[in-house]
N, C-alpha and C positions, 0 to 999 in steps of 0.2 A: 375790746372796744371796737365798734363797727367802723367808725371813721373819726379822724382827728380834726380839731379846729372847728371853725364855723361851718354852718350848712352851706351847700353850694348856692351861689347867687341865683335869685329868681325862684327859690323854693316856694311853692304856693302856700298861702295862708289857709288855715283850716276853715276860715269863714266862707271861703268860696265853695265849700262842699256840703252845705246844709241841704237837707232833704227838701225837695220842692214838690213832693207828691206824697200821697198816702202809701204806707208800706204794710203789706200783709205780715202780721206778727207771728204767724204760724211757723213753727220750726220743723221742716220735713226731716224724716229719718233720724231725729234725735229724741231721746227720752228726757223728760224733766227730772231733775234730781229729786230723789225721794225725800219727803219731809222728815223722815226719821234718820237720814244720813248725818254723820257727825259734822259735815261741812255746812249743812243747811242753816244751823244756828249761828254760824260765823260769817255769813255772806257780807261782803263789803261793797261789791260791785255788781252792776248789771251783767248778765251773760251776753249782752249785745254790745259790741265794740265798733266804733267808727274808725275807718282807715281812710286817710286822705292823701292826695298827691301821688296816686298810682301811675305807673307808666301807661301811656295810651294803648299799648299793644299787649298788655298783660291779660291773660284769660283766667277763667274761674279755677281751672286746675292748677295753674301756677300760683295763684293766690293761696289756694288750699295747701299746696306743698310748702309754702313759705311759713305757714303757721301751724301745720299739723303736729309739730313737735310738742305743742302745748296742750294737746288733747283733741278729742272729736269735735268737729265744727262743721257748719254750713256757711257758705259765702252767699250773701244776698245783697240786693240793691233795689231801689224803687222800680216797680213795674217790670221786674225781671221775668216773671212768668208770662206776661203778655208779649213782651218784646222778643222772647226766646233768643236773647243775645248771650254770647259767651264772654263778652267784654263789658265791664262796667262803663256805662256811656259817658259819665261826667268826671271820671278820675277819682271816684271814691266808691267804697262799698262798706258793708257791715259784716262782721264776723259774729256768728251766732254759735257760741260754745255750749256744749252739753253740760259742763260743770263750771261753777263759778271759780273754783280754784285754778282753772286754766287761765282765767283772766288775771288772777294774781300773779301767776307764773310769768305771763307775758309782760306784765308791768315791771316785774323785777328784772327781766332780761333786757328791757328797752334802754336805749341811750337817752339821757335827759339833756336837753339843750334849751336854755331860756325858759325853764319850767314846763317844757313840752316834751312828750315822749315820741321816740322815733325807732323804727325797725327797718331793716334793709330787705328789699325784695328784688327779684331779677325777672326780666322779660327777654324775649328774643333780641331786642335791640338795646336794652339797658341792663347793666349788671350792678348789683348792690346799690340800688337807688333807695335813699332814705324816704320813708313814708311816715306820715304822722299817725300815731295811735292815740285815740281819744276815748278812754273808758269813762263810764258814768259811775260816780261814787254814790251809793244809795243814801248816804248821810246828807247829800246835797239836795234831796228831794223836798225837804221841809226845813223851815226856819222860823223859830218863835222869837220875835223881837221884843215883845213885852208880855212876859208870862203872867203878869198881874191882871191882865185884861181878859175877860171871858170872850171866847170866839163866838161872834154873832153872825150866823149865816145870812141875815138880812142886812148886814153891813159888809158883805163879801162880794168881790167882783171876779168875773171870769176874764182872763187875758188870753186872747187867741193869737196864734202865730208866734209864740215865744221861741226865739232861737234855741236850739237844743243844747248848746254849750252853757247857756245861762243857768246859774244855780239859784236856788230859792233865796239864799241870803242876798245875792246881788239884785234879784227882782224886788225884794223887800226894801232894800236901800234906795233903789231908783224911785219906787213909788212913794216912799216916805219923804224923799227929797222934793218930789213934785207936789204931794198933797198932804203930807204929815199924817200922824195918827195910825201908822201901820203897826199891827200887833202880830201878824202872821203872814207868811207867804209859802205857797206849796207849788211844786212842779208836778203836773199830772203825768203818771207813768203807766204803761200797760201792765196788767196783772201777771202776765206770764214771764216776760223778760225784764220787767221793772226798768224799762228804758223810757226816757221822755217822749211824750206824744206831741209836743209842740204847743202846749197850752199850760196855763197856770191859774192859781187863785191867790187873791190877796184879801185879807180881812183887816178892816179898820176898826178903831176903837170909838169913833164918833161919827155921827150922821153927816156932819159938814164935810169931812174928808171923803166919805163914801159918795156923796152927791157930786162933789167936785170931780171925782174920778169918772163916774158914769156920764157926767155931762160933757166931758172932754171927748168921749167916744173913741178917740185914737190917741196913742201915746208913742213917743219916740224913745225906744230903749237904746241907751248908749252906755256901753261898758267895754273898755279895752278895744278889741277889734270889732265888737258888735255895734251896729248902728242900724236899727230896723224900726219901722213904724208898725205898731200892732194895734189890734182892736180891743176895746174894753167894753164889757157889758155887765149888767147885774148877774150875779150867780143865782140861777133859777133852781129852786127846790121842787121836788115832786111829791112832797108829803105835807103840804100846807092846806089848811081849810080856807075857804073863802073868807076874806077879811070883812066882807059886808054882811053876810048872812050866817057865818060860822057853820056852814053846812046845812042850814035849815031848809034852803030852797033846792038843794041838790042831793038830798038823801044822805048827807054826811060824807059824800065823796070828796076826795082831795081836789083842790082847785086846779084846773088845767092851764089857766092863763095868769101871767104876771104882767102888769103894766109898768114899764120902765120910765115913763114920763115922771119928772120930779114932782108934778102936781098930784100924782097917784102913789106910785111905789107900793102897790098892793096886789094881793092875789085875788082872783075872781073866778067864780063858777060861770058857766055860760049865761045863765039867767041874769046874774048881777052885772056881768060885763056889758051885756046888751042894754041894761037899764041905766047904768052909770054913764056909759059912753054914748048914749043918745043925747046927752046934755050938750048945750052949745060950748064949743071950745075943746071938747073931749072926743068928738067924733072921728078925729084923725089919729088918735092914739093907736099904736100897734101892739098887740099882745105878744109876749114871748112865751115859748114853751121849752121844756127841757128835751134835748135830743141826745143821741149817742155821744160818748166821750165827754159828757157834762157840758156840751156846748149849747148855750141858749140860741134859739133862732126865732125870727119873726114869722108869724103865720098870718095869712089873710083870713079875717074873721067873716063868716057868713051870717048875716043877720037873719034871725028867725022870722 
């Protein structure tokens, strides 16, 4: 046992250590586990693990030494390459393990306190300081609330800025309490490390709940220590034909624009967008297009 009794007074909560910037998911100097390895079919966790509450003077080498016993790893944090710093700037970092079984070994070795995991690290000024270990369970990436309902991408919303500790089940319950009719929720993860990217999707079983959600535009996610205002938009697809001409006016190409205004909620080719949105009352509608990480964004439309 690493330490007895309750944690020292003032131990920081993990909610203070959420990423506030994008993070390069590339794992330098590590090889991805081969698909044919025995462990690849039994993966339960992301190979990326959050560590919070680090001593302010601990450096990368000391962090690596504290966790090297579990297997090959790289220590990373947001904007690490640009800053060229040896110290995690905000008291947290990420461990990028080469093998998923290293994460399982770390979890098994941790001390559990109030349903949270802790491990002790040392720095020049602090010895055996407990830090929080927060792994991501792959099973928490998806949650089907109502399996009897087919998933309709046109009744699905994109939720941006989702706190990374929030699980799909919790996201589904929050949205269902607010709008009802939730049949599925998913947390977007990166394909390499399978770690949350800070966004999610929620599918509704009815149009009324879907419209209520996108009309709100922003939602307050409250669960446990989490209390954050996040953005809600329609989930934009990139393989839909124009709803007006069915591809007849654009050579059968997929529609590049989606109108999120509740009076439209349709996909349009450039020709049909210009025609429909030249009508009174619709000239101020803004088209959404799909961009990286499944994030819809508004684009300025140039009239022909």
